[in-house]
C-alpha positions in Angstrom: 144.8 76.3 97.5 145.3 75.5 101.2 148.2 77.9 101.2 146.0 80.7 99.9 143.4 79.9 102.7 146.1 79.9 105.4 147.5 83.2 104.0 144.0 84.8 104.1 143.7 83.9 107.7 147.1 85.3 108.6 146.4 88.5 106.7 143.0 88.8 108.4 144.8 88.5 111.7 147.2 91.3 110.8 144.3 93.5 109.6 142.5 93.0 112.9 145.6 94.0 114.9 145.9 97.1 112.7 142.2 97.9 113.1 142.5 97.8 116.9 145.6 100.0 117.1 144.4 102.5 114.4 140.9 102.9 115.9 142.2 103.6 119.4 145.2 105.8 118.3 143.1 107.6 115.8 140.5 108.5 118.4 142.9 109.5 121.1 145.1 111.6 118.8 142.1 113.0 116.9 143.3 111.6 113.6 140.2 110.7 111.6 142.2 109.2 108.7 143.4 106.5 111.1 139.9 105.7 112.2 138.7 105.6 108.6 141.6 103.2 107.7 140.6 100.9 110.6 137.1 100.8 109.3 138.4 99.9 105.8 140.4 97.1 107.5 137.1 95.7 108.8 135.9 95.5 105.2 139.2 93.8 104.2 138.9 91.2 106.9 135.4 90.3 105.7 136.7 89.8 102.2 139.7 87.7 103.4 137.6 85.5 105.6 135.1 85.0 102.8 138.0 83.8 100.6 139.2 81.4 103.3 135.7 80.1 103.9 135.2 79.6 100.2 138.4 77.6 99.9 137.5 75.4 102.8 134.0 74.7 101.4 135.4 74.0 97.9 137.9 71.6 99.5 135.2 69.8 101.4 132.9 69.4 98.3 135.7 68.6 95.9 137.2 66.1 98.3 140.7 67.4 98.9 141.6 64.8 101.4 145.2 66.1 101.8 143.7 68.5 104.3 143.3 67.1 107.7 140.0 68.8 108.3 138.5 67.5 105.1 139.8 64.0 105.8 138.1 64.0 109.2 134.8 65.5 108.3 134.0 64.5 104.7 134.0 61.4 102.5 133.1 60.4 99.0 129.8 58.8 100.0 128.3 61.9 101.6 125.8 64.0 99.7 127.2 67.4 98.7 124.9 69.2 101.1 126.4 67.4 104.1 129.9 68.1 102.7 129.0 71.7 102.8 127.6 71.4 106.3 130.9 69.7 107.3 132.2 73.3 107.3 130.9 73.6 110.8 131.1 69.9 111.7 134.5 70.1 113.3 136.3 72.4 115.7 138.4 74.6 113.3 135.7 74.9 110.7 133.1 76.0 113.2 135.6 78.6 114.6 136.1 79.8 111.0 132.3 80.1 110.7 132.2 82.2 113.9 135.0 84.5 112.6 133.4 84.9 109.2 130.0 85.7 110.7 131.6 88.2 113.0 133.4 89.9 110.1 130.0 90.2 108.3 128.3 91.7 111.4 131.3 94.1 111.9 131.2 95.2 108.3 127.4 95.9 108.4 127.6 97.8 111.7 130.6 99.8 110.6 129.1 100.7 107.2 125.7 101.7 108.8 127.4 104.0 111.3 130.2 105.4 109.1 128.8 108.9 109.6 127.2 108.5 113.0 128.4 108.0 116.6 131.9 109.1 115.7 132.9 109.1 119.4 131.6 105.6 120.0 132.5 103.8 116.7 136.4 103.8 117.1 136.0 101.9 120.4 133.2 99.7 119.0 135.4 98.7 116.1 138.4 98.1 118.4 136.4 95.8 120.6 134.9 93.9 117.7 138.3 93.5 116.2 139.8 92.3 119.5 137.2 89.6 119.6 137.9 88.8 116.0 141.6 88.8 116.7 141.2 86.1 119.4 139.4 83.7 117.0 141.8 84.4 114.2 144.7 83.5 116.5 143.0 80.1 117.0 142.3 79.3 113.4 145.4 80.8 111.9 148.0 79.5 114.3 146.5 76.8 116.7 143.8 74.7 114.9 144.0 75.8 111.3 141.4 74.2 109.0 144.0 74.2 106.3 146.5 71.9 108.0 147.7 69.2 105.6 148.1 65.5 106.5 151.8 64.9 106.6 154.0 61.8 106.9 157.6 62.7 107.4 158.3 65.6 105.0 155.7 64.6 102.4 152.0 65.4 102.1 149.7 62.4 102.3 146.5 62.0 100.2 144.4 59.4 102.0 142.0 58.9 99.0 138.9 59.1 101.2 137.8 60.7 104.5 136.1 59.6 107.7 133.0 61.6 107.1 130.7 63.3 109.5 129.4 61.6 112.6 126.3 59.7 111.5 124.2 61.6 114.1 125.2 64.8 112.2 124.0 63.6 108.8 120.5 65.0 109.3 118.9 67.9 107.4 118.9 70.1 110.5 122.7 70.0 110.5 122.6 72.3 107.5 120.7 75.1 109.2 120.8 74.6 113.0 124.4 75.4 113.8 124.6 78.5 111.5 121.4 79.9 112.9 122.5 79.4 116.5 125.9 81.0 115.6 124.1 84.0 114.1 122.6 84.5 117.5 125.8 83.8 119.4 128.0 86.0 117.3 125.4 88.7 116.8 125.5 89.7 120.5 129.1 90.8 120.0 127.7 94.0 118.5 125.5 95.2 121.5 128.4 94.1 123.8 130.9 96.2 121.8 128.6 99.3 121.8 128.0 98.9 125.6 131.7 98.7 126.3 132.4 101.6 124.1 129.8 103.6 126.0 131.5 102.7 129.2 134.9 103.7 127.9 133.6 107.1 126.7 131.6 107.5 129.9 128.5 108.4 128.0 125.4 108.3 130.1 122.8 108.7 127.3 120.9 105.9 125.6 122.4 106.1 122.1 124.0 102.7 122.4 120.6 101.3 123.4 118.8 102.8 120.4 121.5 101.6 118.0 121.6 98.0 119.2 118.1 97.2 120.2 117.2 95.9 116.7 120.5 93.9 116.7 119.6 92.4 120.1 116.1 91.5 118.9 117.5 89.8 115.7 120.1 87.9 117.6 117.6 86.9 120.2 115.4 85.6 117.4 118.2 83.6 115.9 119.1 82.1 119.3 115.5 81.1 120.0 115.1 79.6 116.5 118.4 77.7 116.8 117.2 76.2 120.2 113.9 75.1 118.7 115.6 73.5 115.7 118.0 71.7 118.0 115.0 70.4 120.1 113.4 69.1 117.0 116.6 67.5 115.9 117.1 65.9 119.3 113.6 64.4 119.1 114.1 63.0 115.6 117.5 61.4 116.2 117.4 58.3 118.4 119.3 58.5 121.7 119.3 62.3 122.2 116.9 62.4 125.1 113.7 63.7 123.4 113.1 67.4 122.8 115.2 68.4 125.8 117.6 66.2 127.7 119.1 68.8 130.0 122.4 68.2 128.3 125.2 70.6 129.4 125.4 72.1 125.9 121.7 72.4 125.6 121.6 74.3 128.9 124.6 76.4 127.7 122.6 77.5 124.7 119.5 78.3 126.8 121.3 80.6 129.3 122.3 83.4 126.8 118.7 83.3 125.4 117.3 83.8 128.9 119.7 86.8 129.7 119.0 88.3 126.3 115.3 88.0 126.9 115.7 89.8 130.2 117.8 92.5 128.4 115.1 93.1 125.8 112.5 93.7 128.5 114.7 95.8 130.9 116.0 98.0 128.1 112.5 99.3 127.7 112.6 100.7 131.2 115.9 102.5 130.4 114.4 104.0 127.2 111.2 105.2 128.9 112.3 106.0 132.4 116.0 106.1 132.4 116.2 103.2 134.8 118.3 100.0 135.0 121.3 101.4 133.1 123.8 99.4 135.1 121.7 96.3 135.0 121.4 96.5 131.2 125.2 96.7 131.0 125.5 93.6 133.1 122.9 91.8 131.0 124.6 92.6 127.7 128.1 91.5 129.1 126.6 88.4 130.7 124.8 87.4 127.5 128.0 87.7 125.4 130.1 85.9 127.8 127.5 83.1 128.0 127.6 82.9 124.2 131.4 82.4 124.3 131.0 79.9 127.1 128.4 77.9 125.1 130.6 77.8 122.0 133.5 76.7 124.1 131.5 73.8 125.6 130.2 72.7 122.2 133.5 72.9 120.2 136.2 71.7 122.7 134.7 68.6 124.3 135.3 70.0 127.8 132.2 68.2 129.1 130.6 64.8 128.4 127.9 65.7 125.9 126.3 64.4 122.8 127.0 67.8 121.3 130.8 67.8 122.1 131.8 66.4 118.8 135.2 68.0 118.6 138.2 67.1 120.7 140.2 69.8 122.4 
């Protein structure tokens, strides 16, 4: 099954490349069928990544310790709920979670606007797929969650795995990272619309009206994730109370602050047509800070109790 999972990731990568090219070429050459095919590719990527995620989760719960990721993040003694949470317990699994959530967001926004904003949507899809392509390169070719343990030319089944870090075997592990990621990933949508508006040189507020609810929802997920993390830190010994000013904690707070500022300043743009450039800056800054926070958490670049994965 690991071959099917790896194939799904490679196909999703190919679909993302096609979606980028077809969206841009279709828009520039006025070929709606290319734009439509790019949007269908977005749906296909969502299906492929759902298949890949399902295979990884099945492997974790079933205990397929031939897979390096399963051997490192699961073991026979762990309850099934923590085996499921091991999906985002390591680097490649959490990157797959990011890509999967982005594919769902992209599918929703593409379907919702399939008959609206026809000048913005091709570029919006292209930008979302460019982001998707970056993460698919990582999980398909660099740190694949479907890599097998090998010794010489043979595959090794170690019989049991290392399991999750004991600090991660807490009920909040099941909901805190996905909720925080829903906030991180979700801001790719306002970012994509803002950049599409810049590319098309539109000076109206359509992208604001379209993405305000998205921004509010992702802001809510970010805030909820931070609060859950604070409660987790308080309950688990040695994590510095509710807030330890850990680098990763601070990195999760920064995009929440900029998104809060965006939600307030966007009202000025809607009512008085002010702060248009500032709102563009806030949207871009929030998304870049989301990427930065994910990088700190999942690569071990800084000394942190959150930096579980090694780069």
